[in-house]
SESEDO-148494 format. One record per residue (C-alpha): x, y, z; residue in three letters; residue number from 1. Coordinates in nm, 4 decimals. Example, Ala and Ser with C-alpha at 12.3 -4.5 7.8 and 13.67 -1.06 7.14 Angstrom:
<atoms>
((1.2300,-0.4500,0.7800),ALA,1)
((1.3670,-0.1060,0.7140),SER,2)
</atoms>
This chain:
<atoms>
((-0.7807,0.1374,1.6197),UNK,1)
((-0.9669,0.2953,1.8964),UNK,2)
((-1.2366,0.0904,2.0815),UNK,3)
((-1.5873,0.1592,1.9864),UNK,4)
((-1.8373,0.2699,2.2435),UNK,5)
((-2.1757,0.1080,2.1784),UNK,6)
((-2.3365,0.2122,2.5078),UNK,7)
((-2.4312,0.5553,2.3407),UNK,8)
((-2.6284,0.4015,2.0675),UNK,9)
((-3.0027,0.3336,2.0709),UNK,10)
((-3.1469,-0.0152,1.9940),UNK,11)
((-3.2456,0.0787,1.6558),UNK,12)
((-2.9065,0.2074,1.5775),UNK,13)
((-2.7530,-0.1320,1.7046),UNK,14)
((-3.0013,-0.3276,1.4969),UNK,15)
((-2.9007,-0.1087,1.2072),UNK,16)
((-2.5440,-0.1650,1.2549),UNK,17)
((-2.5893,-0.5478,1.2977),UNK,18)
((-2.7950,-0.5821,0.9918),UNK,19)
((-2.5720,-0.3771,0.7800),UNK,20)
((-2.2661,-0.5934,0.8981),UNK,21)
((-2.4568,-0.9259,0.8305),UNK,22)
((-2.5342,-0.8001,0.4655),UNK,23)
((-2.1789,-0.7018,0.4108),UNK,24)
((-2.0165,-1.0095,0.5456),UNK,25)
((-2.2270,-1.2353,0.3329),UNK,26)
((-2.0783,-1.0803,0.0235),UNK,27)
((-1.7581,-0.9247,0.0902),UNK,28)
((-1.4036,-1.0491,-0.0494),UNK,29)
((-1.0718,-0.9129,0.0055),UNK,30)
((-0.9427,-0.6414,0.2602),UNK,31)
((-1.2252,-0.4677,0.4583),UNK,32)
((-1.1641,-0.1396,0.6658),UNK,33)
((-1.4251,-0.1274,0.9480),UNK,34)
((-1.5640,0.2272,0.9933),UNK,35)
((-1.8313,0.3926,1.2167),UNK,36)
((-2.1034,0.3132,0.9794),UNK,37)
((-2.3933,0.4787,1.1813),UNK,38)
((-2.1888,0.8186,1.1600),UNK,39)
((-2.0859,0.7774,0.8248),UNK,40)
((-2.4356,0.7017,0.6985),UNK,41)
((-2.5624,1.0229,0.8740),UNK,42)
((-2.3229,1.2269,0.7172),UNK,43)
((-2.3786,1.0724,0.3781),UNK,44)
((-2.5988,1.3546,0.2197),UNK,45)
((-2.4148,1.6694,0.3949),UNK,46)
((-2.1532,1.6975,0.1276),UNK,47)
((-2.2855,1.5001,-0.1775),UNK,48)
((-2.1186,1.5854,-0.4882),UNK,49)
((-2.3506,1.5361,-0.7937),UNK,50)
((-2.2198,1.3941,-1.1258),UNK,51)
((-2.2438,1.5594,-1.4663),UNK,52)
((-2.2876,1.3573,-1.7690),UNK,53)
((-2.0503,1.4213,-2.0816),UNK,54)
((-2.2281,1.3384,-2.3892),UNK,55)
((-1.9142,1.3772,-2.6080),UNK,56)
((-1.7534,1.0883,-2.4054),UNK,57)
((-2.0822,0.8519,-2.4160),UNK,58)
((-2.1436,0.6021,-2.7041),UNK,59)
((-2.4942,0.5669,-2.8284),UNK,60)
((-2.8017,0.6619,-2.6680),UNK,61)
((-2.9030,0.6139,-2.2949),UNK,62)
((-2.9585,0.3846,-2.1022),UNK,63)
((-2.6070,0.2752,-2.1246),UNK,64)
((-2.4785,-0.0531,-2.0017),UNK,65)
((-2.1564,0.0636,-1.9125),UNK,66)
((-2.0553,0.3917,-1.7308),UNK,67)
((-1.7199,0.5487,-1.7067),UNK,68)
((-1.7150,0.7770,-1.4071),UNK,69)
((-1.4233,1.0207,-1.3727),UNK,70)
((-1.3491,1.1928,-1.0525),UNK,71)
((-1.3230,1.1474,-0.6745),UNK,72)
((-1.3509,0.7474,-0.6053),UNK,73)
((-1.5523,0.8227,-0.2757),UNK,74)
((-1.8087,1.0315,-0.4530),UNK,75)
((-1.8395,0.7900,-0.7551),UNK,76)
((-1.8987,0.4937,-0.5152),UNK,77)
((-2.1658,0.6996,-0.3247),UNK,78)
((-2.3364,0.8151,-0.6371),UNK,79)
((-2.3505,0.4418,-0.7544),UNK,80)
((-2.4696,0.3122,-0.4249),UNK,81)
((-2.7580,0.5592,-0.4431),UNK,82)
((-2.8599,0.5268,-0.7910),UNK,83)
((-2.7693,0.1717,-0.8963),UNK,84)
((-2.7709,-0.0231,-0.5588),UNK,85)
((-2.8105,-0.4082,-0.6481),UNK,86)
((-2.7310,-0.3638,-1.0162),UNK,87)
((-2.3645,-0.3287,-1.0484),UNK,88)
((-2.1717,-0.6325,-1.1558),UNK,89)
((-1.8398,-0.4856,-1.1594),UNK,90)
((-1.6261,-0.1906,-1.0598),UNK,91)
((-1.2880,-0.1117,-1.1637),UNK,92)
((-1.1106,0.1715,-0.9663),UNK,93)
((-0.7901,0.2970,-1.1208),UNK,94)
((-0.5850,0.4019,-0.7930),UNK,95)
((-0.4072,0.7584,-0.8038),UNK,96)
</atoms>
């Protein structure tokens, strides 16, 4: 892994990076791969893929307690992060 260059970051970006790391470290389990979080977050909405609801696969009326999202794992997780942050109890990802 390449060494990160923190000298190019502003004070606000460094504080944001450390606060995000503290929040993540308090709740993470298992394997975690570090990434340049600031650059990833800046690019988050540049290629966002919106999800479509398939009523024929849904059971009952909205709002649903459980969701099945079929598609790219990264897009599905970004969608959940943006719309259900703090409210998701469990995610099962079926690897390709």
